[in-house]
Structure formats: structure tokens, C-alpha cells
N, C-alpha and C positions, 0 to 999 in steps of 0.2 A: 499546680498555683506555686509560684513561689512567693517567701517577701524578703523585702529586701529595707532593711533599718538605718537608721540617722543612729545619733549615738542616744535617744530619748526611746528609748527595747521597751514599754512598761508594760509589752502585751507578750516580750518572750515566750514563758512560760504557754501563754494560751496558745501561740500558733503553733508550737512544736508538740502540743500535746492535739492540738488537728491535725495533726504530720503534713505539715508544707515544711519546707525547707525554710533556713534563714541566714542571712548573710547580714551582718553589721558592718553598715559603710560609712568607714567613720574621715575626714580630713584630719583627725588629732595627729600632731606634732611637733604635742608638749614632752611625748613621752611613748615609749618604746610598745611594740601590741604587748608583749608580754605583762607591761606596768601599767598600759589600760583592759585589758581582762582582769588581771589582777583585782583593782579599781570596780569595775565593774559586778562580778563575786563576790567582794566586800558589801554591794548593794542587797544582792540579793537573786542577781542575776543567774540564768542560766545559760552557759557563755563560755564557750574554748577558744584559742591563740588561732586555730584552724577554720573562726567561723570572720573572721575578721580580716576586711578588703582593707589595707590603709596606704597611702603616699609615701611610707618612706622604702617599707618593700619593694613597692616596684619600682620607685625611683633607684634603685639598687641593680636592679636589673636590667635599664635601659645603662645606667652608665656603666657596667661589664660587660655590655653589648657593645658597645660603642667605645671601650677603650679610653671614658670619661675620668678622670682627677679631679676630682669635687675640692673644691673654695668651700667650706661650710657657713651659710649664716643659719643657725640653728637652732633652736632650744638645746640646755644641757643633757637636759637627760635623754634628746633624742638620740648623742655625736653615736651610743653603740648601736646604732641602727646602721650605720656604715664605719665598722669597726676595721670590715674585710680589704672596704678598698685602699688603695693606694691613695694618698692624698699630697705627696708633693708635687710641685712645681702643676699646681694647679689649672688648667685648661678648661672649666669653667665651674661655674657658680650655682649653687645649691639653696636654696631661699624657703624658710618653714615659718611657723610664728614661733619665732625665738624672743616673744616676752619680753624680759626686761634685757634682753642681749641685743635690743631695737634700738642700737646708740649709735649717736651721731659718726665716733669713730668705728666702729663695726659698720656701718651703711657702707662709709667712705671708701674702706677697705675694700668690700666686695664690689665698688664701682671702679676703684683703679686697678683690680683684678681682670673686669668685664674688657673698660676700654681699652685697657692693654690689650688684649686679644684683636687678633686680622679678622675674625670670624665670632663675636663674642654669643657666646651658649647660656641662656638663662632657662634653668627647669628648680620651678617653683613646684612644692607641695601644697597645690590649689591656691585660689585665688578670690577670696572670703574677704568681704567686706569688711564685718567684722560678729564678732558674736558673744553670749550673752555668759556671763560667770555670776556668783551669787552675791558680787559687789555691783554688777551692771554690768556695759554692753562695753566692750574693747574691739580696739581695731584688730585686723584678722588683719594675716598673709599679706590678699591681695592690695591694700595698701601701698606695701613696702616694694612689694612687682615690681607695682606702676611705678613707683618714683624710678626704680631703676631701668623699666624700659625704656621712659622716657631720655636721661639720663644717658643714655649708653644707644638711643636708638636702635633697640633688641624689640623682639617681641617673645617675651618667655612660653619654654613648653610647658602646661601645666599638666600634671600631674595626679591629682586629687581631683575631688566634684567639684566641677562640675564637665568636669575634662572626656568622652566620648567612650576612647579607651579604659579607663579607670573603671568604667559599668559593664562594663565589653568583658572584663577581665573578672569580677568577679561574678557574671550569669557563666562565662565558660569554666569556672573553679565549681560550680552548684551543675553542667551540664545542662541549663535550658534555657532556652529561645528569648527571647527580650517579651515577646506578647504571652507571656505565659507567667511575665513577674509581676510585681508590683513596687513601687520605694514609698516608703514612710519615712518622712522628716518634716523637719521645721523650717527649713529653706528653701525660697520660692525657687531661687537662683541655682543654688549649688544642686538640690535635694531632686527637688520636682526638678526645674526645667532642664538638669543634667540626666536624670531618666528619661524624661518626653523624648534626649535627642535620639535614644536609642531603641527608640519605643514601644517602650516601656506607660506602662499606667501608672498614679503617681497619685500620694494622699499630706497632703500636709495638714500637720498635724496644729492647733492654736496653745502652742506653750514653749518654753524657751526663747528662741530669737525671733519667734514670730509676731509678727507687725497686721494689721489690721486691714490698713489702708492697702488696697489692691487695684491695679486697673488690669479687667480681663477683657480681652476684645475675641471676637469669633464664637465664643460657645460661653455662656450660662454657666456660671461653677454654681453646687448647690449643697450639703452640708449634708454628712454621713454620721449618724452617733446608732452609739446601741447595736454593732454588728457583735456575729456569733458564728461558732464554725459552719454552721448551716447556710451562712451568709456566703460560703469560701474561705472570708480573709478577718479574720480577727484583729477592731481596730479599738483605739483608746477613743472613748467618746469625747465630742465635742473636738469633730474632723471636716476639716474641705477637702472635698473631690474634685482632680483636676483629669477633666478627660485628656488621653493625650492627643495634642493639635491645637491644645486651646493655648494661646497666647498672655501669657502675665507680666506685667510690670510691676514691678514695688514700688510704689511712688512715692516714701518714707525711705529709700537706702540709697 
């Protein structure tokens, strides 16, 4: 059995102690994997760079394989991930959570690059709607991705969660089939929905960006609390289990 976690990995040590494989699947695009790991290690997490699956390295592999030269609309701290790529005369746009770099001027520059292509290529490092930080909810990359899609009449290629290849990549790196893996995260669409597309089971924790109003169809969801290694998986308490095949829509998003 394998446990794949989103950023909220409070049970990391317990999972490893139970002999389970662990993967941190994150849509973090405001820092390199190295900086992401340093941050979590500073919070007491037992984690290494090799245990992190993130959008930027995956995007770099795609760009190299297809000979693409990106125009980057990403956070300044993420730029080092793309250091080895040729960015002269760009033939695609890569967009991530650019935070303060999401200015009109920068979005318009990305628009001009795309609209000037015969066949526009837009690669998005995720498609989240929003995320939560200490000062509240913030717009995520998905909102800006949609703006460029609409303006350029193009469909973005999503590299991060909830894209199926993202989860398949993490599973392949661990060498396990989807039916033996469980995804734990706070996002009903990107974490739970994305994992279920791959045939995995999923657990939504009631922390972070969790919103209490959801609509469930076909299968009734139920709560899971106080699990131990003897129960196969170790979860933080106050979690919502969503069986594979359950159709859910977050009404508040």
C-alpha cells in the first residue's frame, strides 16, 4: 500500500514508520523542489527531494522532449528550474503561480507570444482555482490560464495536478499500481478528483483550502477518524473518505 500526500503531510513520520511508501505530490510553483523541501524540513518533516513530485521538473522534461523554447510567466523563485532550457525566440508559453508577477503587462506579453504563433502552445503548471495562505485565500494559476485560453482560443496542457499523467508519473517513480495507492489532500478537484482519474482511492482532509459544502452523487461519503497502522493507512483525524468512482462537485468553488 502506498500513500501519496499533498502539501499538508502531518502524518509523514507515522506513514513511514508503518512501512508505507510515500510521495509528496505538490502543485507548488513558487519555489524549486529544493527550496520546498527545505521549508518542510524546517517544519519537522522527514522528506527528501527524491520524494517530491512537482510540475516544474515534469514540464522541463516535456519541453526538452519536444524541443520547445518557453516564454516563462512564473514566480521569480521558480526560474532556476528552467535554467538549462533555451528560452530565445520562444515557441510556447509556460505559466505557473507567478503571484506578484501576474501583472497586466506580463499577462499581455504572454498573450502576444501565444497569439503570434501559428499553433499556440500553452503549458500550465496546474489549474487550481485558489489556494490558502496565512493571510487568506488567493487566486491560483488556473484563473490566469483560463484568461489566456480564452484570449488565444487555445487549450492549455496541464502538467500538474489534476492531470492524469502527473499522478501516473508519481506512481511510476514508486513502482506501484494505482489500486494500491491512496491520495490524501485538501483539494476536492486537484487532489481527490485527479487521483480518482487514475484509479486511486482518495481522502480529503478538512484543513487548508477545504470547504464544507460539497455535492456528492452516486455514493454517499463518510468520515474516517483515528486510523492506525493496523488499519493499513495512517490519517490525520477529521478526514473525509471519497471512494473511487464518487462524483463530487465543490459548490463553493
